[in-house]
C-alpha positions in Angstrom: 76.3 155.2 -84.4 75.0 158.6 -85.7 71.6 158.3 -85.9 69.5 161.3 -87.2 66.6 162.7 -86.1 64.6 161.6 -89.3 65.9 157.7 -88.5 64.4 158.6 -85.1 60.9 160.0 -86.1 60.7 156.9 -88.8 60.9 154.6 -85.8 58.3 156.2 -83.5 56.0 156.9 -87.1 55.8 152.8 -87.7 54.9 152.1 -83.1 52.3 155.0 -84.1 50.8 153.6 -87.3 51.8 150.0 -87.8 52.4 150.6 -91.1 55.3 151.4 -92.9 53.6 152.8 -95.7 51.9 154.7 -93.6 54.7 155.8 -91.3 56.0 157.2 -94.2 53.3 159.1 -95.8 53.1 160.6 -91.7 56.3 161.5 -92.8 56.7 163.4 -95.9 58.6 159.8 -97.1 58.0 157.4 -100.3 57.9 153.6 -99.0 60.9 152.7 -100.8 63.3 155.6 -99.1 61.1 154.8 -95.5 62.0 150.9 -96.1 65.8 151.8 -97.4 66.0 153.9 -94.0 64.6 151.8 -91.7 67.2 148.8 -92.7 69.9 151.1 -92.8 68.9 151.9 -89.2 69.1 148.3 -88.2 72.1 148.0 -89.6 74.0 151.1 -87.8 72.3 149.3 -84.8 72.7 146.3 -85.0 69.6 145.5 -84.3 65.8 144.2 -85.1 63.8 146.9 -84.9 60.7 145.3 -87.1 58.6 142.4 -87.4 55.5 141.5 -89.4 52.5 139.8 -88.5 50.4 139.0 -91.3 50.2 142.3 -93.6 50.9 144.5 -90.3 54.4 145.7 -89.3 55.0 145.9 -85.9 58.0 147.2 -83.6 60.6 144.2 -81.6 60.3 144.3 -77.9 63.8 145.8 -78.4 62.1 148.0 -81.5 59.2 148.9 -78.2 62.6 150.1 -75.8 64.3 151.7 -78.5 60.9 154.0 -79.8 60.3 155.4 -76.3 64.2 156.7 -76.0 63.2 158.3 -79.6 60.4 159.9 -78.4 62.2 161.2 -75.8 64.5 162.6 -77.9 62.2 164.2 -80.4 60.5 166.0 -77.6 63.7 167.4 -76.4 64.6 168.3 -80.2 61.0 170.1 -80.1 61.8 171.7 -77.3 64.6 172.9 -78.4 63.9 173.9 -81.7 60.7 175.7 -80.0 63.1 177.7 -77.3 65.4 178.7 -80.0 63.0 179.9 -82.4 61.1 182.0 -79.6 64.6 184.3 -78.9 64.5 184.5 -83.0 61.2 185.9 -82.8 61.3 188.1 -79.5 64.7 189.4 -81.8 62.4 190.1 -84.4 60.3 192.1 -81.8 57.1 189.5 -82.0 55.0 187.7 -79.5 52.6 185.4 -80.7 49.8 184.9 -78.3 46.7 182.0 -78.7 43.2 182.4 -76.9 41.0 179.9 -76.4 37.9 181.8 -77.4 38.0 184.2 -75.0 40.8 183.3 -73.2 41.2 185.0 -70.0 38.0 186.7 -70.3 37.4 190.4 -69.3 40.9 190.7 -68.0 42.5 189.2 -71.5 43.0 192.9 -73.2 44.4 194.8 -69.6 47.1 191.8 -69.4 47.6 192.5 -72.9 48.0 196.2 -72.6 50.3 196.1 -69.5 52.7 193.8 -71.7 52.5 196.2 -74.7 53.6 199.0 -71.9 56.4 197.1 -70.4 57.6 196.0 -73.8 56.9 198.2 -76.5 59.2 196.4 -78.6 57.5 194.2 -79.5 54.4 193.6 -81.6 51.4 191.5 -80.1 49.9 188.4 -83.2 46.9 187.5 -81.6 45.0 184.6 -82.0 41.3 182.4 -81.3 41.2 178.8 -81.2 37.9 177.0 -80.9 37.6 174.6 -78.4 39.1 171.2 -80.6 42.1 173.1 -79.7 41.7 173.8 -76.1 45.5 174.5 -75.8 45.3 177.5 -78.4 48.0 176.2 -80.3 50.8 175.7 -77.9 51.5 172.4 -78.3 51.6 172.8 -82.5 54.2 175.3 -82.1 52.1 178.3 -83.7 52.3 180.5 -80.6 54.8 181.3 -77.5 51.8 181.5 -75.2 48.2 180.8 -74.8 45.6 181.8 -72.4 42.8 179.6 -71.4 40.4 177.8 -69.1 39.7 174.0 -67.7 41.8 171.6 -67.7 45.6 171.2 -68.8 46.6 167.3 -69.5 50.2 168.4 -71.8 53.1 167.2 -70.1 55.3 169.4 -72.2 53.0 172.7 -71.3 53.8 174.9 -68.2 50.6 177.3 -66.5 50.0 179.3 -64.0 46.3 179.2 -62.6 45.3 183.1 -62.8 42.0 182.8 -61.4 38.8 180.2 -60.6 35.7 181.3 -61.7 32.4 180.5 -60.7 30.5 177.6 -62.7 27.7 177.8 -64.6 25.1 175.7 -66.9 23.6 177.1 -69.8 20.2 176.4 -70.1 17.2 177.0 -72.6 15.0 179.8 -71.1 11.9 177.4 -71.3 13.1 175.1 -68.7 11.9 175.1 -65.1 15.7 175.4 -63.8 16.3 178.7 -65.6 14.0 180.5 -62.7 16.2 179.3 -60.0 19.5 181.2 -58.5 20.9 178.1 -58.2 20.6 174.1 -59.7 22.4 171.2 -58.0 24.5 169.2 -60.0 22.1 166.3 -59.4 19.5 168.6 -61.1 21.3 168.2 -64.8 22.3 164.9 -64.8 19.3 163.5 -66.5 19.2 166.5 -69.0 20.7 166.0 -72.7 24.5 167.7 -72.4 26.6 169.0 -75.1 30.4 168.6 -74.8 33.1 169.4 -76.6 35.3 168.3 -79.3 38.4 168.7 -77.5 41.4 166.8 -78.0 41.9 165.0 -74.9 40.1 162.9 -72.4 40.2 164.9 -69.3 39.0 167.6 -71.2 36.0 166.2 -73.0 34.8 164.8 -69.4 35.6 167.9 -67.8 32.7 170.2 -69.2 30.6 167.0 -69.0 30.4 166.6 -65.2 32.1 162.9 -65.1 33.1 163.1 -62.0 30.0 164.4 -60.2 27.2 161.7 -61.9 27.3 159.1 -59.8 28.7 156.5 -61.9 26.4 158.0 -64.3 26.9 158.0 -68.3 25.9 161.4 -69.3 23.4 162.1 -72.5 25.4 164.0 -74.8 23.2 165.7 -77.5 26.4 167.1 -79.9 29.7 167.8 -79.4 31.0 171.5 -80.9 34.0 173.3 -81.2 32.6 176.8 -80.4 31.3 178.4 -77.5 28.8 180.2 -79.9 27.7 177.1 -81.4 26.9 175.9 -77.8 24.9 178.9 -76.6 23.3 178.7 -80.5 22.6 174.8 -79.4 21.3 175.6 -76.0 18.4 178.1 -77.2 17.5 175.4 -79.5 16.6 173.4 -76.8 19.1 170.8 -77.5 20.2 170.6 -74.3 22.3 171.9 -71.7 26.1 173.3 -71.4 28.4 173.7 -68.3 30.8 177.0 -68.8 32.3 179.4 -67.0 30.9 182.7 -65.5 32.8 184.6 -67.9 30.9 183.1 -71.1 27.6 184.8 -68.9 30.1 187.7 -68.6 30.8 188.3 -72.2 27.8 186.4 -74.3 24.5 188.0 -73.9 22.5 185.1 -76.1 18.6 185.2 -76.6 16.6 182.3 -75.6 19.6 181.3 -73.2 19.8 181.8 -69.3 22.9 181.3 -66.8 22.5 179.7 -63.7 24.9 179.2 -61.0 25.9 175.6 -60.6 26.7 174.4 -57.5 28.7 170.7 -56.6 31.1 171.2 -59.4 34.0 173.6 -58.5 35.3 176.4 -60.1 36.9 176.3 -63.7 40.5 177.6 -63.5 41.4 180.1 -65.8 45.2 180.4 -67.0 47.9 181.2 -69.1 50.5 178.7 -70.2 53.5 178.3 -72.1 55.8 174.9 -73.4 58.3 173.8 -70.7 61.8 174.8 -71.2 60.8 178.3 -73.0 63.4 180.5 -71.4 62.4 183.6 -73.5 62.1 186.4 -71.3 59.2 187.7 -73.2 57.7 184.9 -72.1 57.4 184.7 -68.6 57.8 188.7 -68.8 54.0 188.1 -69.9 53.2 185.7 -67.3 54.4 188.3 -64.9 51.8 191.0 -66.4 49.2 188.1 -66.0 49.6 187.6 -62.7 49.5 190.8 -61.4 46.7 192.3 -63.4 44.8 189.3 -62.5 45.9 189.8 -58.6 44.6 193.5 -58.9 41.7 191.9 -60.4 41.1 189.8 -57.7 41.7 192.1 -55.1 38.6 194.9 -56.7 36.2 191.7 -56.5 36.6 191.2 -53.2 36.7 194.5 -52.2 33.5 195.4 -53.8 32.3 192.5 -52.0 30.7 190.2 -55.5 30.9 186.4 -56.1 34.1 185.8 -57.1 
């Protein structure tokens, strides 16, 4: 009973789409080819995997149990492929680094410079991702390592928090709150707020401060994909936006005031990599990031500045 990964992928796709035609399309198969593959799989297993309910196709109870195991096998295969591909790229002298917006903020460039000094044999290919791809290409395998901020909810990803940065709120300059040094989260609960078009519930809820609203639903004025789009919308008076202090340090936007937000925890900034990626270069970049971050935090503490 030697099932191929293609056969496993079809079982999972049927579970996801509830339709043989849509499952086939998602895998680049024709419907007849998918039907033949499904029949062959059922014959090999001697198990009925699917049942029809009207025009819908659904997995049987046994089919769903098999699909659960199939997902884990496919995830393991993806991790295996990522590790091997990482070795190939390392041998080819390439390290692909993804950055969510500004990545690690002010320490981004020092980290990459330190890594280049340590591994001059590797060429860094750096890419920038928008807020709707908050793992910056890591989940899809487009990058080896990602720098970003905010919550991570992907169990296939390992990460290390480099520093926690003060949470601010971006407010239109003509709003009375813009004249304050600090605002409390209670002060902004009733204001229209800009959300992120991210690919995870925890991610979207985080930037709306949903956990700190005493159960009151936010008035979401829009969901935007980039930091620049957020700041432009704030300047135009569409709403406020919760940001990290790194945003204020890196972006100077006419019509926008950045005010410290009290009552919301600091924003974690991290470096992340796919779980199981044992490539030496990945771990060396993580070490460089931790080293530069620790040095930066010591300098901030020594200068007596607000972290």
